[in-house]
C-alpha positions as protocol buffer text, in pm:
chain_id: "A"
residue {
  index: 1
  type: MET
  ca { x: -7982 y: 2938 z: 2269 }
}
residue {
  index: 2
  type: SER
  ca { x: -8152 y: 3272 z: 2233 }
}
residue {
  index: 3
  type: ASP
  ca { x: -8462 y: 3377 z: 2426 }
}
residue {
  index: 4
  type: ASP
  ca { x: -8685 y: 3250 z: 2144 }
}
residue {
  index: 5
  type: GLY
  ca { x: -8530 y: 2900 z: 2163 }
}
residue {
  index: 6
  type: ALA
  ca { x: -8334 y: 2926 z: 1837 }
}
residue {
  index: 7
  type: VAL
  ca { x: -7978 y: 2797 z: 1838 }
}
residue {
  index: 8
  type: ARG
  ca { x: -7735 y: 3071 z: 1745 }
}
residue {
  index: 9
  type: PRO
  ca { x: -7436 y: 2990 z: 1527 }
}
residue {
  index: 10
  type: LYS
  ca { x: -7099 y: 3006 z: 1700 }
}
residue {
  index: 11
  type: ARG
  ca { x: -6925 y: 3338 z: 1667 }
}
residue {
  index: 12
  type: SER
  ca { x: -6647 y: 3330 z: 1408 }
}
residue {
  index: 13
  type: ASP
  ca { x: -6381 y: 3408 z: 1671 }
}
residue {
  index: 14
  type: ALA
  ca { x: -6502 y: 3113 z: 1882 }
}
residue {
  index: 15
  type: LYS
  ca { x: -6472 y: 2887 z: 1576 }
}
residue {
  index: 16
  type: ARG
  ca { x: -6122 y: 3022 z: 1508 }
}
residue {
  index: 17
  type: ASN
  ca { x: -6021 y: 2966 z: 1871 }
}
residue {
  index: 18
  type: LYS
  ca { x: -6147 y: 2609 z: 1863 }
}
residue {
  index: 19
  type: LYS
  ca { x: -5963 y: 2548 z: 1533 }
}
residue {
  index: 20
  type: SER
  ca { x: -5636 y: 2682 z: 1679 }
}
residue {
  index: 21
  type: LEU
  ca { x: -5681 y: 2457 z: 1983 }
}
residue {
  index: 22
  type: LEU
  ca { x: -5731 y: 2156 z: 1757 }
}
residue {
  index: 23
  type: ASP
  ca { x: -5433 y: 2252 z: 1538 }
}
residue {
  index: 24
  type: ALA
  ca { x: -5216 y: 2293 z: 1848 }
}
residue {
  index: 25
  type: ALA
  ca { x: -5332 y: 1960 z: 1991 }
}
residue {
  index: 26
  type: ALA
  ca { x: -5263 y: 1784 z: 1661 }
}
residue {
  index: 27
  type: ALA
  ca { x: -4910 y: 1929 z: 1646 }
}
residue {
  index: 28
  type: VAL
  ca { x: -4838 y: 1825 z: 2006 }
}
residue {
  index: 29
  type: PHE
  ca { x: -4981 y: 1477 z: 1944 }
}
residue {
  index: 30
  type: VAL
  ca { x: -4743 y: 1431 z: 1648 }
}
residue {
  index: 31
  type: THR
  ca { x: -4436 y: 1514 z: 1857 }
}
residue {
  index: 32
  type: SER
  ca { x: -4541 y: 1381 z: 2199 }
}
residue {
  index: 33
  type: GLY
  ca { x: -4828 y: 1136 z: 2142 }
}
residue {
  index: 34
  type: VAL
  ca { x: -5190 y: 1154 z: 2253 }
}
residue {
  index: 35
  type: GLU
  ca { x: -5094 y: 1132 z: 2620 }
}
residue {
  index: 36
  type: ALA
  ca { x: -4908 y: 1466 z: 2603 }
}
residue {
  index: 37
  type: PRO
  ca { x: -4982 y: 1703 z: 2894 }
}
residue {
  index: 38
  type: VAL
  ca { x: -5273 y: 1937 z: 2832 }
}
residue {
  index: 39
  type: ARG
  ca { x: -5054 y: 2228 z: 2948 }
}
residue {
  index: 40
  type: ASP
  ca { x: -4827 y: 2164 z: 2643 }
}
residue {
  index: 41
  type: ILE
  ca { x: -5127 y: 2199 z: 2414 }
}
residue {
  index: 42
  type: ALA
  ca { x: -5243 y: 2512 z: 2598 }
}
residue {
  index: 43
  type: THR
  ca { x: -4897 y: 2667 z: 2569 }
}
residue {
  index: 44
  type: ARG
  ca { x: -4877 y: 2595 z: 2198 }
}
residue {
  index: 45
  type: ALA
  ca { x: -5229 y: 2736 z: 2144 }
}
residue {
  index: 46
  type: GLY
  ca { x: -5156 y: 3042 z: 2360 }
}
residue {
  index: 47
  type: VAL
  ca { x: -5449 y: 2978 z: 2595 }
}
residue {
  index: 48
  type: GLY
  ca { x: -5501 y: 2865 z: 2951 }
}
residue {
  index: 49
  type: VAL
  ca { x: -5555 y: 2501 z: 3043 }
}
residue {
  index: 50
  type: GLY
  ca { x: -5908 y: 2590 z: 3157 }
}
residue {
  index: 51
  type: THR
  ca { x: -5996 y: 2701 z: 2804 }
}
residue {
  index: 52
  type: ILE
  ca { x: -5911 y: 2356 z: 2671 }
}
residue {
  index: 53
  type: TYR
  ca { x: -6118 y: 2183 z: 2939 }
}
residue {
  index: 54
  type: ARG
  ca { x: -6408 y: 2418 z: 2871 }
}
residue {
  index: 55
  type: HIS
  ca { x: -6414 y: 2303 z: 2507 }
}
residue {
  index: 56
  type: PHE
  ca { x: -6308 y: 1941 z: 2571 }
}
residue {
  index: 57
  type: PRO
  ca { x: -6392 y: 1814 z: 2922 }
}
residue {
  index: 58
  type: THR
  ca { x: -6198 y: 1487 z: 2878 }
}
residue {
  index: 59
  type: ARG
  ca { x: -5884 y: 1380 z: 2691 }
}
residue {
  index: 60
  type: ALA
  ca { x: -6097 y: 1144 z: 2480 }
}
residue {
  index: 61
  type: ASP
  ca { x: -6319 y: 1441 z: 2379 }
}
residue {
  index: 62
  type: LEU
  ca { x: -6009 y: 1631 z: 2267 }
}
residue {
  index: 63
  type: ILE
  ca { x: -5861 y: 1335 z: 2077 }
}
residue {
  index: 64
  type: ILE
  ca { x: -6189 y: 1264 z: 1898 }
}
residue {
  index: 65
  type: ALA
  ca { x: -6223 y: 1633 z: 1806 }
}
residue {
  index: 66
  type: VAL
  ca { x: -5866 y: 1640 z: 1669 }
}
residue {
  index: 67
  type: TYR
  ca { x: -5937 y: 1322 z: 1472 }
}
residue {
  index: 68
  type: ARG
  ca { x: -6254 y: 1467 z: 1318 }
}
residue {
  index: 69
  type: HIS
  ca { x: -6087 y: 1804 z: 1255 }
}
residue {
  index: 70
  type: GLN
  ca { x: -5802 y: 1637 z: 1068 }
}
residue {
  index: 71
  type: VAL
  ca { x: -6033 y: 1412 z: 867 }
}
residue {
  index: 72
  type: GLU
  ca { x: -6221 y: 1723 z: 755 }
}
residue {
  index: 73
  type: ALA
  ca { x: -5899 y: 1911 z: 672 }
}
residue {
  index: 74
  type: CYS
  ca { x: -5776 y: 1613 z: 469 }
}
residue {
  index: 75
  type: ALA
  ca { x: -6111 y: 1579 z: 291 }
}
residue {
  index: 76
  type: GLU
  ca { x: -6126 y: 1949 z: 206 }
}
residue {
  index: 77
  type: ALA
  ca { x: -5764 y: 1958 z: 86 }
}
residue {
  index: 78
  type: GLY
  ca { x: -5811 y: 1704 z: -194 }
}
residue {
  index: 79
  type: PRO
  ca { x: -6025 y: 1917 z: -427 }
}
residue {
  index: 80
  type: VAL
  ca { x: -5814 y: 2226 z: -350 }
}
residue {
  index: 81
  type: LEU
  ca { x: -5490 y: 2046 z: -438 }
}
residue {
  index: 82
  type: LEU
  ca { x: -5650 y: 1914 z: -755 }
}
residue {
  index: 83
  type: ALA
  ca { x: -5765 y: 2262 z: -858 }
}
residue {
  index: 84
  type: THR
  ca { x: -5438 y: 2438 z: -775 }
}
residue {
  index: 85
  type: GLY
  ca { x: -5169 y: 2176 z: -831 }
}
residue {
  index: 86
  type: PRO
  ca { x: -4958 y: 2161 z: -1146 }
}
residue {
  index: 87
  type: THR
  ca { x: -5081 y: 1808 z: -1226 }
}
residue {
  index: 88
  type: PRO
  ca { x: -5327 y: 1557 z: -1083 }
}
residue {
  index: 89
  type: TYR
  ca { x: -5031 y: 1335 z: -985 }
}
residue {
  index: 90
  type: ALA
  ca { x: -4874 y: 1624 z: -791 }
}
residue {
  index: 91
  type: ALA
  ca { x: -5210 y: 1682 z: -620 }
}
residue {
  index: 92
  type: LEU
  ca { x: -5228 y: 1312 z: -528 }
}
residue {
  index: 93
  type: LYS
  ca { x: -4875 y: 1320 z: -384 }
}
residue {
  index: 94
  type: GLY
  ca { x: -4957 y: 1634 z: -183 }
}
residue {
  index: 95
  type: TRP
  ca { x: -5273 y: 1475 z: -51 }
}
residue {
  index: 96
  type: ILE
  ca { x: -5091 y: 1157 z: 48 }
}
residue {
  index: 97
  type: ASP
  ca { x: -4847 y: 1374 z: 249 }
}
residue {
  index: 98
  type: LEU
  ca { x: -5143 y: 1524 z: 439 }
}
residue {
  index: 99
  type: PHE
  ca { x: -5292 y: 1178 z: 486 }
}
residue {
  index: 100
  type: VAL
  ca { x: -4964 y: 1052 z: 635 }
}
residue {
  index: 101
  type: GLU
  ca { x: -4955 y: 1349 z: 874 }
}
residue {
  index: 102
  type: PHE
  ca { x: -5308 y: 1261 z: 979 }
}
residue {
  index: 103
  type: LEU
  ca { x: -5214 y: 895 z: 1032 }
}
residue {
  index: 104
  type: VAL
  ca { x: -4921 y: 998 z: 1251 }
}
residue {
  index: 105
  type: THR
  ca { x: -5148 y: 1219 z: 1463 }
}
residue {
  index: 106
  type: LYS
  ca { x: -5405 y: 944 z: 1507 }
}
residue {
  index: 107
  type: HIS
  ca { x: -5137 y: 711 z: 1644 }
}
residue {
  index: 108
  type: GLY
  ca { x: -5258 y: 608 z: 1988 }
}
residue {
  index: 109
  type: LEU
  ca { x: -5624 y: 686 z: 1929 }
}
residue {
  index: 110
  type: ALA
  ca { x: -5727 y: 321 z: 1948 }
}
residue {
  index: 111
  type: ALA
  ca { x: -5569 y: 280 z: 2291 }
}
residue {
  index: 112
  type: VAL
  ca { x: -5753 y: 584 z: 2426 }
}
residue {
  index: 113
  type: LEU
  ca { x: -6087 y: 465 z: 2290 }
}
residue {
  index: 114
  type: ARG
  ca { x: -6037 y: 94 z: 2360 }
}
residue {
  index: 115
  type: SER
  ca { x: -6319 y: 91 z: 2614 }
}
residue {
  index: 116
  type: ASP
  ca { x: -6566 y: 234 z: 2361 }
}
residue {
  index: 117
  type: ASN
  ca { x: -6566 y: 7 z: 2055 }
}
residue {
  index: 118
  type: THR
  ca { x: -6882 y: 160 z: 1914 }
}
residue {
  index: 119
  type: GLY
  ca { x: -6726 y: 507 z: 1933 }
}
residue {
  index: 120
  type: PHE
  ca { x: -6414 y: 384 z: 1758 }
}
residue {
  index: 121
  type: ASP
  ca { x: -6620 y: 201 z: 1493 }
}
residue {
  index: 122
  type: ALA
  ca { x: -6822 y: 515 z: 1428 }
}
residue {
  index: 123
  type: LEU
  ca { x: -6503 y: 719 z: 1384 }
}
residue {
  index: 124
  type: HIS
  ca { x: -6358 y: 462 z: 1146 }
}
residue {
  index: 125
  type: THR
  ca { x: -6677 y: 468 z: 937 }
}
residue {
  index: 126
  type: TYR
  ca { x: -6665 y: 849 z: 932 }
}
residue {
  index: 127
  type: PHE
  ca { x: -6299 y: 834 z: 825 }
}
residue {
  index: 128
  type: LEU
  ca { x: -6379 y: 601 z: 534 }
}
residue {
  index: 129
  type: ASP
  ca { x: -6693 y: 790 z: 429 }
}
residue {
  index: 130
  type: ARG
  ca { x: -6504 y: 1120 z: 410 }
}
residue {
  index: 131
  type: LEU
  ca { x: -6163 y: 1019 z: 276 }
}
residue {
  index: 132
  type: VAL
  ca { x: -6213 y: 728 z: 34 }
}
residue {
  index: 133
  type: PRO
  ca { x: -6415 y: 944 z: -212 }
}
residue {
  index: 134
  type: VAL
  ca { x: -6146 y: 1216 z: -202 }
}
residue {
  index: 135
  type: CYS
  ca { x: -5873 y: 963 z: -273 }
}
residue {
  index: 136
  type: ALA
  ca { x: -6089 y: 822 z: -556 }
}
residue {
  index: 137
  type: GLN
  ca { x: -6129 y: 1169 z: -709 }
}
residue {
  index: 138
  type: LEU
  ca { x: -5752 y: 1225 z: -704 }
}
residue {
  index: 139
  type: LEU
  ca { x: -5675 y: 880 z: -847 }
}
residue {
  index: 140
  type: ASP
  ca { x: -5940 y: 919 z: -1120 }
}
residue {
  index: 141
  type: ALA
  ca { x: -5799 y: 1258 z: -1223 }
}
residue {
  index: 142
  type: ALA
  ca { x: -5442 y: 1122 z: -1242 }
}
residue {
  index: 143
  type: VAL
  ca { x: -5561 y: 817 z: -1440 }
}
residue {
  index: 144
  type: ALA
  ca { x: -5758 y: 1041 z: -1680 }
}
residue {
  index: 145
  type: ALA
  ca { x: -5443 y: 1253 z: -1730 }
}
residue {
  index: 146
  type: GLY
  ca { x: -5248 y: 937 z: -1818 }
}
residue {
  index: 147
  type: GLU
  ca { x: -5012 y: 991 z: -1525 }
}
residue {
  index: 148
  type: ILE
  ca { x: -5076 y: 675 z: -1323 }
}
residue {
  index: 149
  type: ARG
  ca { x: -5188 y: 318 z: -1371 }
}
residue {
  index: 150
  type: SER
  ca { x: -5559 y: 247 z: -1350 }
}
residue {
  index: 151
  type: ASP
  ca { x: -5563 y: -71 z: -1144 }
}
residue {
  index: 152
  type: VAL
  ca { x: -5524 y: 73 z: -791 }
}
residue {
  index: 153
  type: ARG
  ca { x: -5837 y: 129 z: -586 }
}
residue {
  index: 154
  type: PRO
  ca { x: -5859 y: 414 z: -331 }
}
residue {
  index: 155
  type: LEU
  ca { x: -5902 y: 191 z: -26 }
}
residue {
  index: 156
  type: GLU
  ca { x: -5606 y: -24 z: -136 }
}
residue {
  index: 157
  type: LEU
  ca { x: -5383 y: 282 z: -164 }
}
residue {
  index: 158
  type: MET
  ca { x: -5496 y: 425 z: 170 }
}
residue {
  index: 159
  type: ALA
  ca { x: -5448 y: 89 z: 343 }
}
residue {
  index: 160
  type: GLY
  ca { x: -5103 y: 52 z: 185 }
}
residue {
  index: 161
  type: VAL
  ca { x: -4997 y: 395 z: 307 }
}
residue {
  index: 162
  type: GLY
  ca { x: -5141 y: 321 z: 650 }
}
residue {
  index: 163
  type: ASN
  ca { x: -4959 y: -9 z: 674 }
}
residue {
  index: 164
  type: LEU
  ca { x: -4629 y: 158 z: 580 }
}
residue {
  index: 165
  type: CYS
  ca { x: -4682 y: 406 z: 866 }
}
residue {
  index: 166
  type: ILE
  ca { x: -4719 y: 130 z: 1127 }
}
residue {
  index: 167
  type: GLY
  ca { x: -4411 y: 100 z: 1343 }
}
residue {
  index: 168
  type: ALA
  ca { x: -4257 y: 431 z: 1237 }
}
residue {
  index: 169
  type: HIS
  ca { x: -4270 y: 548 z: 1602 }
}
residue {
  index: 170
  type: GLU
  ca { x: -4094 y: 241 z: 1736 }
}
residue {
  index: 171
  type: ASP
  ca { x: -3782 y: 229 z: 1518 }
}
residue {
  index: 172
  type: SER
  ca { x: -3587 y: 543 z: 1428 }
}
residue {
  index: 173
  type: ARG
  ca { x: -3416 y: 351 z: 1145 }
}
residue {
  index: 174
  type: TYR
  ca { x: -3749 y: 293 z: 971 }
}
residue {
  index: 175
  type: ASP
  ca { x: -3828 y: 568 z: 719 }
}
residue {
  index: 176
  type: ALA
  ca { x: -4197 y: 539 z: 641 }
}
residue {
  index: 177
  type: ALA
  ca { x: -4194 y: 857 z: 430 }
}
residue {
  index: 178
  type: LYS
  ca { x: -3927 y: 710 z: 202 }
}
residue {
  index: 179
  type: LEU
  ca { x: -4125 y: 389 z: 149 }
}
residue {
  index: 180
  type: ILE
  ca { x: -4447 y: 583 z: 88 }
}
residue {
  index: 181
  type: GLY
  ca { x: -4256 y: 785 z: -174 }
}
residue {
  index: 182
  type: VAL
  ca { x: -4158 y: 458 z: -343 }
}
residue {
  index: 183
  type: LEU
  ca { x: -4522 y: 341 z: -331 }
}
residue {
  index: 184
  type: ILE
  ca { x: -4651 y: 664 z: -485 }
}
residue {
  index: 185
  type: ALA
  ca { x: -4377 y: 661 z: -753 }
}
residue {
  index: 186
  type: GLY
  ca { x: -4484 y: 305 z: -833 }
}
residue {
  index: 187
  type: LEU
  ca { x: -4828 y: 433 z: -931 }
}
residue {
  index: 188
  type: ARG
  ca { x: -4677 y: 610 z: -1231 }
}
residue {
  index: 189
  type: HIS
  ca { x: -4807 y: 491 z: -1564 }
}
residue {
  index: 190
  type: PRO
  ca { x: -4521 y: 318 z: -1749 }
}
residue {
  index: 191
  type: LYS
  ca { x: -4582 y: 542 z: -2053 }
}
residue {
  index: 192
  type: SER
  ca { x: -4595 y: 864 z: -1850 }
}
residue {
  index: 193
  type: PRO
  ca { x: -4305 y: 1098 z: -1949 }
}
residue {
  index: 194
  type: ALA
  ca { x: -4210 y: 1147 z: -1581 }
}
residue {
  index: 195
  type: ALA
  ca { x: -4196 y: 771 z: -1522 }
}
residue {
  index: 196
  type: SER
  ca { x: -3897 y: 722 z: -1750 }
}
């Protein structure tokens, strides 16, 4: 706060530093799980361990921040992919890849937050509120372009992808990405030129 009581916006370098911490934590969580040592995250981010604890006093604070950061990144990516991709179907596939990466990172979140059901419920509501409309926008665009079938709802698709990701960490023979590719290919409209 300034002397007059107004809250000052964070400096842009402080926002960048926090983003790189969250990106580093997400990358470490993917490879080592949410119980990875904080020093591994600090090393990847190029900062001291104290810097992480200054931003995120507890592991749960860090995990929740990574979760929210990735939800936002996934939500923001949908419209960008749609605007820049070669087709709406390609944008949908690209977004599903990001969604899968997010799901892999969130693996273990429930265990960390088990003692705080209301906190977990609030995060799940936030997740749905931010991502279901983005998935709907991508599906609607691909349907309108005649690229995919019209009878799949956003929440169904997201739940299907999520269910295919379950267990991927426990069995190296299980290829979730391959099955998700089959699921996404199955969305193709039978009359779409690429479907034949």
